N, C-alpha and C positions, 0 to 999 in steps of 0.2 A: 742772183748770186748763188743760189743753191745749185743751179744747173752748172755754173762754172766750177763750183767746188766738187760736184760729182764727176765732171769731166776730168778735172785735175787728179782726183783720187784714182780714177780709172787709169789715167796716164801713168801715175806714179806706181800703181800696182803692176802695170805692164812692164814698166821700166825695171822695177825690182825683180820681177820674174825673169826678164831677159838677162839681167845682170847678176843673178844669184850665183852663177858659176865663176864670176870674176869681175874685174873692174870695168870691163867694156865688152859688149857683144853686138854683133850685127847679123841680120838675116836679109836675104834678098831672094826674089823669085821673079820669073817672067811669065806673064799670062795674058792672053787676049791682045798681044801686040803692045802691052804696056810693061815697062820695067817698073818694078815695085821694090822698095827698099825700106827696111825699118832698122834704125840704129838706136841703141840705148847705151847710156854710160852713167856711172855714178862714182862718187868719191868722197872721202873724208879728208879735208884739207890738213896738211902738215908741212913741216919744213922740207925743203928740197933734199932728195936723195936719189941716186940713180934708180930708174924704174918707177919712180913715184907717179901715180896717176892724177893726183890732185895736190897742188902746191899753193901755199900762201906766202906772199912776199911781204905783207903787212899784217901781222897777226892781231894788231889792235883794231883793224877794220874787217878782216876775215879771219876769225880766230881759229887756232888749231882745234881740230875735232868738229868744226862746222861742216856741213854737208851740202852736196849739190847732186841733182838728178837731171838727166837730159833724155828726151825721147824725140826722135826725128823720123818722120814718115814722108816718103817721096814717091812719086810715080810720074811717068811722062805726061799723063793727062791732068795731073793734079798740082804739080810743082813740089815744093818742099815746105813742110810745116815742122817747126821745132818748138817743143815745150821745155821749159827750164824752171826748176824749183830749187830753192835754197832754204836751209834751216841753220840756226845758230849764229847768224850774223848780228851786227849792231842793230838794235831796234830803231824803228822809225827813221830810217836813213835811205837816201837815194843812192843807187849804184847804176853804172852802165855795164853792159855785157855784149860781147860780139863774138862771132866765129872768126878764128884766126887761121893763117895758112900753115903754121908749123905746130908741132907738139910742144908741150910744156917743157921748160928747162930750168936751169939754175936761177935765171933772172926772167922777169916778165918780157923783156925784149926778145928772148929766145923764141917766143911764139910767133914772131914775124908780124907782118901787117894784117889788117882785116882781110878776110877772104872776100873777093869781089867777083861776081859772075862775069861782068865786063870790066877788065882791068884798066885802071887809070894809068896812062903812060907816064904820069908824073908821080913821084914818090917823095915825101909822104902824100897820100891822097887827101886833099881838103876841099875838093871841088864837089859841090852838091850834086852835080850830074853823075858822079861815080859813088861818092860817099853818102849813101842814102839807104833807107830800110827796104827798098825794092831791089837794090843791087848787092846788098850785104845782108847778113843775118844779125839784126839788132834785137837784144833781149833785155833792155833796160827795166829796172824794177825798183820798187820802194818797199822796204821791209815793214812788217807790222810791229806791234808792241812786243811780240815774242821773237823777233828777229827772223821771221819767215817771209817768203815772198815767192811769187811765180810770175812768169812772163811767157809769151809765145810770139813767134814770127811766122809769117806766111809769105813766101815768095813764089813767083810763077815759073821758076826754073829748077832744074835738077843739077846735081853735080855731075861733071863729066870726068875726064881723066884727072884733072886738077880737083883736089878735094880739100876742104877745111880739115884741120887735125886737132883743134882745141877750141874751147870757149874761155875767154879771158874776162874776168870781172874787173871793172874800172872804178875809179874814184867818184865820178859824177855821171849824171845822165848825159846822153850824147848830144853834142851841138850839131846844128843844121845850117848855120849861116856860112856864106862863102868865106873861104880862108880858114875856117875852123870846123867845117863839116866833118863828121866822123870822130872828132876828138872828144875824149871823155876822161881826161886826166890820167893819173898814175895807174899802172897795172898792179892790181892788188892781189890777184890770185888767178890760177889757171887750172882747168880740168881737161884732160885728154878726151877727145871724142873722135872716133874713127868714122867720120862721115863717108 
């Protein structure tokens, strides 16, 4: 547990450093034949307004002034790992979270569907062959007694020309059964992430 806490602290310090100049930052470099990209984002949830980086749609479950941090690292030989941390949410509660195709908007639906590496030809996608944590970025979490939590996702692929643009926090942990795969209830909040 101490190792996990230490890694999370390092990740959050890096995310804070990368995002100190603004709500989102990204860096990329190529070396040794590998594309390498680091993306960090953070935000304090509030009511929607144009240009908002972090929006809450249900302040009773994702309160105004609660916070989220994201750090994503990817390379062609590594895949993509995303770390997600939240603070100020409802204590001892399960939430779902996923990368979505569009940026945050006035409603949760503006973020579009889950980003899928291999896109399901059927929409909405509820087929576990497509809606699964290997083809999507799932970051489900359960808050502690202080309303804090963290989660991470590791997938074997990198983003290409299509990229996710946000992480949406959902009402429940994500379902995996056929006909419901990928579903996690209402969209509670959204954080812009420039994957």
